[in-house]
Phi, psi and omega in degrees: 000127182278174184298320181297320178294320178296319178298317180299317179295319179296317179294320178298317181296317179295318180296319179298321180294322184275317191243354185067232180262009185278329185201164177215176177252148174220146170259126187220155171283117184301333181290345180264353182279130183278135179270152176294141182296324179241129179219117184287333182278130178227156177249141170294156185304316183289328179291317179295321177300319179295323177297315178299316179298320179296316180296319178299314182296322180283333184074015181194169174264120189269358172223148193267124173292156177253129184233172176222152181248090183294334175209156184307129177083000181243125177251135177237131185278132176260321180221122180118024178311311185289328177293320178295313180297321179293325177296319178295313181296329181274355178077029178279120187285328183219140176228158177265131179231156172261135184240122176287138181253166178092174181276120178234124180278173185298325179298314181291319179299317181293321179295323177294315180302312183290324181295323180290333177278326189270324185275083179237150181280172177248148180271134170288116186304321182292315179293319179300315180295322179296317179293318180299322181295338180282344181271113185262324185281135180302318181296323178292325178292322176296318181299322182301328172070027178293141181286162178298329178295316180295319179295321179298320179296320180293325181289347180275358181300128181228157171275113185264125176268162179224156179231142172223159181302333187264357184238134173275136183229157172227149179271131177235127182243131174252116182249121177255113187236154175278176187271000178292126186301319181296318180294319178299318179298320178299315181297316180296322177296319180294321181289340181296339181276355180290156177302153182298334181280355184287144175254131182245131176239123180252144180212158178300144182303325183292348179274352186300314183301316180296316178300313183294321178298319179296321179296319178295320178296322178296322177298317180292314183298317183268355181057051177231157179249335182287129184295323180295317177296319179297324179295320179295324177292322179298321177295320178297316180299318181294320180297318179297317180298321179291325177294318180295327182280343184290000000 
């Protein structure tokens, strides 16, 4: 018995233990896996390129496509079209796939395909921003593959003030701007509309990630969710640190 046959038997035994007769594992050449003729999910060109780059960098496919065997020796992908295509583009010779067993008609196959595309979770913006702030290396940020929409949402994070009849409040604005003169002028024009009592603090744009990460750490440390409260705790922490350093 050769190594490939031994691998196949081991995978079959593990699959039986996990799935019974419902599914099994196979090691396959991604270039031989048949893609579904119709697939509603598509990747933009730059997103697919990033996927290929990630697979190349890993030297493997780190998540398993789901396949079906419509006829002996033929695998057709139900979920993971782009992962299979990226494996081929990245020159990965063999990948591990899960294969559904039993007779499945076209209606059932299509419903499985669509469910894997449609049933996706949503990101908590605050947690997502906190995790993003932990990634320092540019290459790691590219690998993470967050969309421009997700990044845009994180950039909208603001310190929100609140007013009640019994509390005196002041508006404080933190503006992170780039060094381009035209952009700075735009920001200053926008800030001119703030109330006269508002306090404005400007800082270089590249400091935003560090500032935001510190704010998230203050929320965890002080066990608060409100950004304004976390900011007050952050100031307290900084004051203590300066006293200790004196």
